[in-house]
N, C-alpha and C positions, 0 to 999 in steps of 0.2 A: 787798904785790904782789894778797895776799889776797883785800882790800878792794877793790881792782880788777879781780878777775876777775868778783868778786859782783855790777861796776854792769852790765859789758858782756853778762854771764849775761842780767842784768833785762831791757838794751835789745834782748839780741835773741832773747829767750820773746814777747813778743806779737807781733809779727808772722807771725814765725813759726808759730806758731799757729795764728791766723789762717789762712795759707795754706794747710796741713794738714787742719783741717777743712774749708776750701773743698773741695781734691780728696777728701778721703773723701767727703764730701757725694755728691761729682761719681760717686764711683769706685762708689760701692754704689747708684747712681741715685736718691737722695735729691730732686738737683735734676736739671731739665733744661741740654742741651747748649748751651741756648737762652743761659740764665740762668751759665750758667758763664764761656760763652763773655764774655759779657759784660762781666761778675767779673774775666776774667782781663788786660784790663788794666791796672786799678787791680792788682792782684796783682804786675804787674808792675812797675809805680811804687813799690810798699810794696817790693820787690828792690832797685832801685833806692836808696829812699830807705835800706832796708839796708844795702845796701852803701856808702854816703857815711858813713853812721851808723858804721858798724863800721872803715871807713878811721880818722874823728874819732876814737871812743874809744881805737882802737889803736895811736893817734898823740898822742893823750894822755896813755894810759898810756906811752907813753917819752919823755914830757914829765914825769910824776913822780917816773924817776930823778931820782940822783942828780945826776950831771953836766949835766943837758939843764936851756937856758933855755930863757926864751920871746922870742924876735924879732918885737918888735912894728913897724908898720910903721904909714907913713901912709895908711889908707881911707875910705872913701867909706861911708858910716854907709848911706845911703838903699840903696842899690847894696850893698853885704854884705846889708842883710836882705831884702831881692826877693829878693835869689837866697836867700836861707832861704827862707823862703813859697816860693820854687817846688819846695823838694825835700818839702817839707812839703804841699804843694798837693792828692794822691789824699786824704791823710787827712782833708784843710778836709774837699773834698770830701764825701768817706762820712759826714760831718754835720751837709752842709749848715751849715758856720759861714763867715760873713760876717767877710775880715778887711779891713782899713781899716788905714792906713798912713801917721803925720804926719809925718816925716822930712821937713828940710831939702833939698835938692838938694847944697846947696854946705856938711855936714854934713861933717868932718874926725874922726875919731878917730885917737888912737897911740895904738894895739892890735896882741897874735900874733892873726892873724885866725884862725887856729886855734882858739884860747883860745874865742876872740869866738863860734865857729859853737860850739863844746861850749857852752858856756854855753849860747846863746839856744838854740842844738837840742832843749835838754836840757829846758827852761823851756817854748817849743815844745808838742813833746811831753806832759809836763803840764797845761800850757793843755788841748790838743788831748782827753786822756782824760778832765779833772775838768768840760769846759765841755757845755753845756746840748745837743742838734740845732735848728739853726737859729739857735742867737746869735750873737754877735757878740767877734771878738777885736781890740783897739785896739794896735796897735804906733806908740808915741810918743817922740822925742827933743828934749829942748833942754840947752839951754847953763846954764849957773849958776854963775859965775866962772870956776874955773879945771878945771870937769869937766863933762861930757855925762851926761848924766839919764838911760838908755834906762826907758824905759813899756812892761809889757806888761798891759794889763788885758784879765779876762776876766767874762764873769755866768755862769758852773758854780756851783760844786761851793761856800761858806764855809771854811774854815776859823776855827779860832777863835782869839782872838785872841794869844791865847798863842803858838800852834802856826810862825805863822812864825819866830819866833824861831829856831826849831831847823833852818830850809830851811838855815844857815851854815855846818851839819856836816853833810859831801859823805856822810858814810859811815852817815848815821841813813834808817834802813827808814821807810819812810814807811806814817801808817795810813789 
C-alpha cells in the first residue's frame, strides 16, 4: 500500500505545483490579470485531468488489493485512445505537441477499460513530460496474430538501451 500511495503522490504533485506557482505569481502581482486569466482555462483543464487521474489511480489501487479482479470488456480501441487524448489536451497544447493516431476504427480489444486507461494515461503523461516542445506523438495499433500491439512514439529525451527493461518494474523510481 505504501508503494501505491507513493505513485499517487507523484502523479498529483506535478499539476498541483504548477497551479500553486501560477496562483502565487498572480497574488504577488508578478504576472498581470490578463496573463492569469488566459491561464485559468488551462488550470481548469489540468484540474479536470487531475480529477480523472485521481479517480483512475484510486480505482487502480483498489484493483491491486488481493480480492479484486480485472473485468475485461470488448471495447473500440480508437475511441478509448481518442477519449484519453482529450483528457490530455491542455498538456499537449502547453508544449505545442502534435498528436497523430493511426488506429483503425473497427479495431476492438478485450481488456479491462480502467486498466487500459491507467496504463496509457501514465505513458502519455511521461511522453508529454519528456517530449520536446512542438514535437510529435504518434499512437498506432495493429493486429498481429492473436494480439493487438499498441505503439506510442515520441521524439523526446532518449533513454539508454538498458533503461527500457526497468520500465516493467512498476515501483522503480525514474531517473
